[in-house]
C-alpha positions in Angstrom: 54.3 12.6 -41.6 55.9 9.9 -39.4 53.8 7.8 -37.1 55.8 9.3 -34.2 54.9 12.9 -35.3 51.3 12.0 -35.7 51.1 10.5 -32.2 52.7 13.7 -30.8 50.1 15.9 -32.5 47.0 13.9 -31.6 48.0 12.4 -28.2 46.6 9.1 -29.4 48.4 6.4 -31.4 47.0 6.2 -34.9 44.6 9.2 -34.4 44.3 12.5 -36.2 43.9 16.0 -34.7 40.1 16.2 -35.6 39.1 12.6 -34.8 36.2 12.3 -32.4 36.8 10.6 -29.0 36.3 6.9 -29.2 33.3 5.5 -27.4 34.2 2.8 -24.9 32.8 -0.6 -25.6 29.4 -1.2 -23.9 28.8 2.5 -23.2 25.7 2.6 -25.5 24.2 -0.4 -23.8 24.6 1.1 -20.3 22.9 4.3 -21.4 20.0 2.5 -23.1 19.4 0.2 -20.1 19.6 3.2 -17.8 17.1 5.2 -19.8 14.7 2.2 -20.1 14.8 1.9 -16.3 14.4 5.6 -15.8 11.1 5.8 -17.7 8.9 3.7 -15.4 10.8 5.0 -12.3 10.0 8.6 -13.3 6.4 7.7 -14.1 6.0 6.1 -10.6 7.4 9.2 -8.9 5.2 11.4 -10.9 2.1 9.5 -10.0 3.0 9.7 -6.3 3.8 13.4 -6.5 0.5 14.1 -8.4 -2.0 11.5 -7.3 -4.6 10.6 -10.0 -8.3 10.4 -9.3 -9.8 7.9 -11.6 -9.4 4.9 -13.9 -6.2 4.0 -15.6 -3.9 6.5 -14.0 -5.1 5.4 -10.5 -4.5 1.8 -11.6 -0.9 2.7 -12.6 -0.4 4.5 -9.3 -1.1 1.3 -7.5 2.4 0.2 -8.4 4.2 3.3 -7.2 6.3 1.3 -4.6 7.8 -0.6 -7.5 9.4 2.6 -8.7 12.3 1.8 -6.3 12.9 -1.4 -8.3 13.5 0.8 -11.4 15.4 3.7 -9.8 18.1 1.3 -8.6 19.2 0.0 -12.0 18.7 3.4 -13.6 21.1 5.0 -11.1 23.6 2.1 -11.4 23.7 2.0 -15.2 23.8 5.8 -15.7 26.3 6.4 -13.0 28.7 3.8 -14.5 28.1 5.4 -17.9 28.9 8.9 -16.5 32.2 7.6 -14.9 33.2 5.9 -18.1 32.5 9.1 -20.1 34.9 11.3 -18.2 37.2 11.5 -21.3 34.3 12.0 -23.7 33.3 15.3 -25.2 31.8 17.9 -22.8 28.2 17.5 -24.0 28.2 13.7 -23.4 30.0 14.1 -20.0 27.6 16.8 -18.7 24.5 15.0 -20.0 25.4 11.7 -18.4 26.4 13.4 -15.2 23.1 15.2 -14.9 21.2 12.0 -15.7 23.2 10.1 -13.1 22.4 12.8 -10.5 18.7 12.7 -11.3 18.6 9.0 -10.9 20.5 9.1 -7.6 18.1 11.8 -6.2 15.1 9.7 -7.4 16.5 6.6 -5.8 17.0 8.3 -2.5 13.6 9.9 -2.6 11.9 6.6 -3.4 13.9 4.9 -0.6 12.8 7.6 1.8 9.2 6.9 1.0 9.3 3.1 1.3 12.0 2.3 3.9 10.1 3.7 7.0 7.4 1.1 6.5 9.9 -1.5 7.6 10.8 0.4 10.8 8.5 0.0 13.9 7.4 3.4 15.2 4.4 2.7 17.2 5.9 3.8 20.5 5.0 2.5 24.0 1.6 0.8 24.8 -0.5 1.7 27.8 -3.1 -1.2 27.8 -3.4 -4.9 27.1 -3.8 -5.7 23.4 -6.8 -6.5 21.2 -6.5 -8.5 17.9 -8.5 -7.2 14.9 -9.0 -9.2 11.7 -10.5 -7.9 8.4 -11.2 -9.8 5.2 -12.9 -9.2 1.9 -14.8 -12.5 1.4 -15.5 -11.8 -2.3 -19.3 -11.8 -2.4 -19.4 -14.7 0.0 -17.0 -16.9 -1.9 -14.4 -17.3 0.9 -14.2 -20.8 2.3 -16.2 -20.6 5.7 -14.1 -23.2 7.5 -10.8 -21.5 6.4 -12.2 -18.1 7.3 -13.0 -19.3 10.8 -9.6 -20.8 11.2 -7.9 -17.5 10.2 -9.8 -15.6 12.8 -9.3 -17.9 15.8 -7.0 -15.6 17.7 -9.1 -12.4 17.0 -11.2 -10.4 19.4 -13.1 -8.5 16.7 -13.6 -9.7 13.1 -14.8 -7.6 10.2 -15.9 -8.9 6.8 -16.8 -7.0 3.6 -18.7 -8.3 0.6 -20.4 -10.7 3.0 -23.8 -12.1 2.0 -26.6 -13.4 4.2 -26.1 -17.0 3.0 -22.4 -16.8 3.6 -22.8 -15.5 7.1 -25.2 -18.4 7.8 -22.6 -20.9 6.4 -19.9 -19.9 9.0 -19.2 -22.8 11.4 -21.2 -23.0 14.6 -18.0 -22.7 16.5 -17.4 -19.3 15.0 -20.7 -18.1 16.4 -19.8 -19.4 19.8 -16.5 -17.5 19.7 -18.0 -14.3 18.4 -21.6 -14.1 19.8 -22.1 -10.4 19.1 -22.6 -9.2 15.6 -24.0 -6.3 13.6 -23.9 -5.4 9.9 -25.5 -5.3 6.5 -26.0 -9.1 6.0 -27.8 -9.4 9.3 -30.1 -6.5 8.4 -31.2 -6.4 4.8 -28.4 -6.7 2.2 -24.8 -7.8 1.7 -21.9 -5.6 2.7 -19.9 -5.1 5.9 -20.4 -7.2 9.0 -18.7 -7.0 12.4 -18.3 -9.9 14.8 -17.0 -9.5 18.4 -16.2 -11.6 21.4 -17.3 -8.7 23.6 -20.6 -6.9 23.8 -21.5 -4.3 21.1 -23.1 -1.4 22.8 -24.2 0.5 19.7 -24.0 0.3 15.9 -24.6 2.5 12.9 -24.7 2.1 9.1 -22.5 4.6 7.3 -24.0 6.7 4.5 -25.2 4.7 1.6 -22.4 3.7 -0.8 -21.6 1.1 -3.5 -20.9 -1.4 -0.6 -22.8 -0.9 2.6 -20.3 0.0 5.4 -20.9 -0.4 9.1 -19.6 0.7 12.5 -20.0 -0.5 16.0 -18.8 0.4 19.5 -17.4 -2.7 21.2 -17.0 -2.8 25.0 -13.6 -4.4 25.3 -12.0 -5.3 28.7 -8.6 -4.2 27.4 -9.4 -0.8 26.0 -12.9 0.0 27.2 -15.2 1.3 24.4 -13.6 0.8 21.0 -15.2 2.1 17.8 -14.8 -0.4 14.9 -15.5 0.8 11.4 -15.7 -1.8 8.6 -15.2 0.0 5.3 -15.3 -0.7 1.6 -15.3 2.3 -0.7 -15.6 1.5 -4.4 -12.7 1.2 -6.8 -11.5 3.7 -9.4 -13.6 1.9 -12.1 -17.0 1.8 -10.4 -18.2 5.0 -12.1 -17.0 8.5 -12.9 -16.0 10.3 -9.7 -17.4 7.6 -7.4 -14.0 6.4 -6.1 -13.1 9.9 -4.9 -16.6 10.7 -3.8 -17.0 7.6 -1.6 -13.6 8.1 0.0 -14.6 11.8 0.7 -17.9 10.7 2.3 -16.0 8.2 4.5 -13.6 10.9 5.7 -16.5 13.3 6.3 -18.3 10.6 8.4 -15.1 9.9 10.4 -14.7 13.7 11.1 -18.1 13.9 12.6 -17.4 11.2 15.2 -16.1 11.9 18.7 -12.5 11.2 19.7 -13.2 7.6 21.0 -10.4 5.1 20.3 -11.2 4.0 16.7 -10.2 1.3 14.3 -11.0 1.7 10.6 -10.4 -1.5 8.6 -11.4 -3.1 5.4 -10.9 -3.1 1.6 -10.1 0.6 0.8 -9.6 -0.1 -2.9 -6.6 2.2 -2.6 -2.9 1.8 -1.8 -0.9 4.0 0.5 0.3 6.2 -2.4 -3.2 6.9 -3.7 -4.6 10.4 -2.9 -7.5 9.1 -0.7 -5.1 7.2 1.6 -2.6 10.1 1.7 -5.4 12.4 2.7 -6.4 10.1 5.6 -2.8 10.0 6.8 -2.5 13.7 6.6 -5.6 14.0 8.8 -4.0 11.9 11.5 -4.9 8.3 10.8 -2.1 5.9 11.0 -1.5 2.6 9.3 -1.2 -0.4 11.7 1.2 -2.0 9.3 3.5 1.0 9.4 3.3 1.3 13.1 4.3 -2.3 13.5 7.1 -2.0 10.8 5.5 -4.8 8.8 7.0 -3.5 5.5 5.6 -3.7 2.0 2.2 -5.3 2.5 0.4 -6.7 -0.6 -3.1 -8.2 -0.3 -4.5 -8.3 -3.8 -5.0 -10.2 -6.0 -4.7 -13.3 -3.9 -5.1 -17.0 -4.7 -3.4 -16.7 -8.1 -0.4 -18.3 -9.6 1.6 -15.1 -8.7 1.8 -13.5 -5.3 -0.4 -10.5 -4.5 0.9 -7.3 -6.1 -0.7 -4.4 -4.3 -1.9 -3.5 -0.8 -5.5 -2.2 -0.7 -6.6 -3.8 2.6 -5.7 -1.7 5.6 -6.2 -1.2 9.3 -6.1 2.4 10.3 -5.9 3.7 13.9 -6.5 7.1 15.4 -4.0 8.7 17.8 -5.4 6.9 20.9 -4.1 3.5 19.5 -0.9 1.9 18.3 -0.1 -1.4 16.7 2.5 -4.0 17.8 2.0 -6.6 15.1 0.5 -6.8 11.6 0.3 -9.8 9.3 -1.6 -11.3 6.4 -3.2 -14.7 6.0 -4.7 -16.6 3.1 -8.3 -17.9 2.7 -9.3 -20.0 -0.3 -12.2 -18.6 -2.4 -11.4 -14.9 -2.1 -9.1 -12.7 -4.1 -7.9 -10.8 -1.0 -5.6 -11.8 1.8 -6.9 -11.2 5.2 -5.1 -8.8 7.5 -4.6 -9.2 11.2 -3.5 -6.4 13.5 -2.6 -6.5 17.2 -3.5 -3.1 18.7 -3.3 -1.4 22.1 -3.7 1.9 23.8 -1.0 4.4 22.8 1.4 5.5 25.5 
């Protein structure tokens, strides 16, 4: 058979009628890279869809926002591979097309979860503002002078993991700026402590937990009575079921309070995608960071060679309040960044 006849029968120079379609160069690499990116992306989405409750799965769920980083290359590589496979056999074409569609949907869903955090949505304010600061001082390891410098613009300051000796080591100027204080280190043990420029009219220890938590009602000139709650539920590794139990007890305590304007701040040992935080948001609590459009906030672990990776320090507000600004600040000696929120009455 002549070369010309063979070409006419196969439609490809040098081919035969039963020869398989040729794979384009680099196609296998695109598919492999796409699938390798798809695996962590799918895991992150699964952990967000079905929030874990304890230990290792909860630790993995701390990195759910990074799923977007993997959905993007997965969608790019597999979409390119699907386009390049348009002349391949049907099974390859359909398989790659379905994979490409899955990654595009995953990318859009992940973006829909993360992008709103960068868009301010707090609405109008109806009062003058109050600045709130919260910091985990790592069992009294935070540098006292740097701590005082980081709180200079605040009206109310809340510390967790504060010890009596550490409280006593704060500069004298800090005591002049914040003459009103309540909390565990001032009473009997370490835990939460609240300092205020304005009078504290009442205070209450929350139910006993791994770290003693505290609340106070502060009489502010800007907002009137303002309930401040300094919280620190334990982490997923503190004991079987304790992470979930202490978050549940915190929510139950909050539900028993009246509808006074309330700020709940501290080290929640949970990121926004964890079940306990999502339940708080479903019950009407709002993140000051999200209201201010502060974006992807990461607060832990701080003071390392790499930047903080996850955001477990939050400022939550009830519907009577909104936030106009949210930022973090560094204090040597602790493994958390401090958080600073400017809040006001909600319009």
